[in-house]
N, C-alpha and C positions, 0 to 999 in steps of 0.2 A: 828671351832669346830672339834674335833677329835673323831672318833668312832672306836672302836675295838671290834671284835667278838673274845671271848676267848673260844677256843674249847679244849685246851690242856695246859700242863705246860709250853711249849715253848712260846705260845701266852701270857700266864699270866706273865712270866718273862719279855717278851718284853714290855708289857704294864707298868709294874712296873718300868722298866728302863726308859721308856719315861716320866713317871710322875716325877721321880727323877731329870730329866734334864729340867723340865719346871719351869718357874718362877711363884711364888705365886703372887697374889692370884689366886686360881683355884676353879672351881666348878666341882665336880666329881659325875656323876650319873651312877649307876649300875643297870641294869635290868636283871632279870632272863630270860633265853631263848635266842634264836637268831632270826635274821630277817628271813623273809620268804625265801624259797629256789627257785632257778632257775627252778627246776622241777615243783614246785607249780605254778609259774608264767606261764610256758608253758602250763600246763594243763588248767589253767583258761582261757587263750586266745584261746586255742583249743576248749574248750566247748562253749565259746561265738560264735566262728565262726560256729561250728556245729549247734548251736541253730538258728543262723541267717539264715543259709542255709536251714534248715529243716522247720522252722516256716514261713519264708519269710514275716516277718512283721517288719523288721527293720534291721539295720546293727549290726555287731558284737560290734562296739563301743557303739551303743545305748544300747545294752544288758549289756555291761560292766558298763555303767553309772547307769542303773537300779539296777543291783546287788550290786554295791558299795553303793548306797543310801539305798536300802532295807535290805541288809544283812550285809554289811561291817560297815556302820555307827553305828548300834546298838552294834556291837562287840567292836568298838573302843571308844564308849562313856564311857566305863569303865575307860578310861584314862582321868584324869582331864584336862590336857593341851589340848588334842584333843577336849573334850567336850566344853571347853570354846571357842576355836577357831570356832568350828562348830556352836555353838549357836549364836555367834556374827556375823559370816559372812554368813552362809548358812541357818540357821533356819528361818530368816525373809523372805526368798525368796519364791515366788510362786513355786508350785510343778514342773512345766515345767522348770523353771530356776534352781532349785536344780538338776534336771537330767542333764541339760546342764553343770552345774558347775562340775559334776562328770566326764564329758567326756573331751577328748582332744579338744581344746587346753588349756582349763582352768585346768582341771584335779586336782581338790582338793584332796590332799593326804589322802588316806584312807588305801588301801591295801599295799601301799609302806611302811607304818609304822608298819605293822603287824609282829608279831613273827610267827614262824613256827606253833605253837599251834593255834594261832588266825586264821592264814590262812587256817589251816586244818578245823576248825569250819566253816569258810566262804565257803570253797569248798564243804563241806558236805551240806550246805544249798543250794548252787547253784545246786548241783546234784539232791537233792530232788525236787527243783523247776522245773528244766528243764525236768527231767524224768516224773514228774507229768503232764507235758504238752505233753507228748508223744515223747519227743526228745530222740533219741538214742545217747548216749554219749560214747566216747572212755573211756574204763575202765583204770584207772591208774594201772601201773605195781607195784607189791609189791616192 
């Protein structure tokens, strides 16, 4: 499967050229937006680390799993393909196993599938959650 992020006319022309040279049959899926950014990923991991250090009630990876399940899954359930996979594989599990499935090494994909907009909504929820617990988080730079 080939994935392209189109951010300008050069990217668009390159994708069109690629399609021209591919053999049919093809299935083309176009989504508005772009995948989450590296800056968003770094901020998310930093916040989990800060929360783990300050709360001292679990690892950063455990915090990541919790947030993926409680905040990321509801955001991603708007996507039919994600919802079907989640409902088939994860939904039947006991809560403790769901949390484990969100963490490494299983790492059920949630945030890795998000667009920038979805990841922003996810980060907003994490911020409210952690600061509500009294955690001091690094503020993202504009």
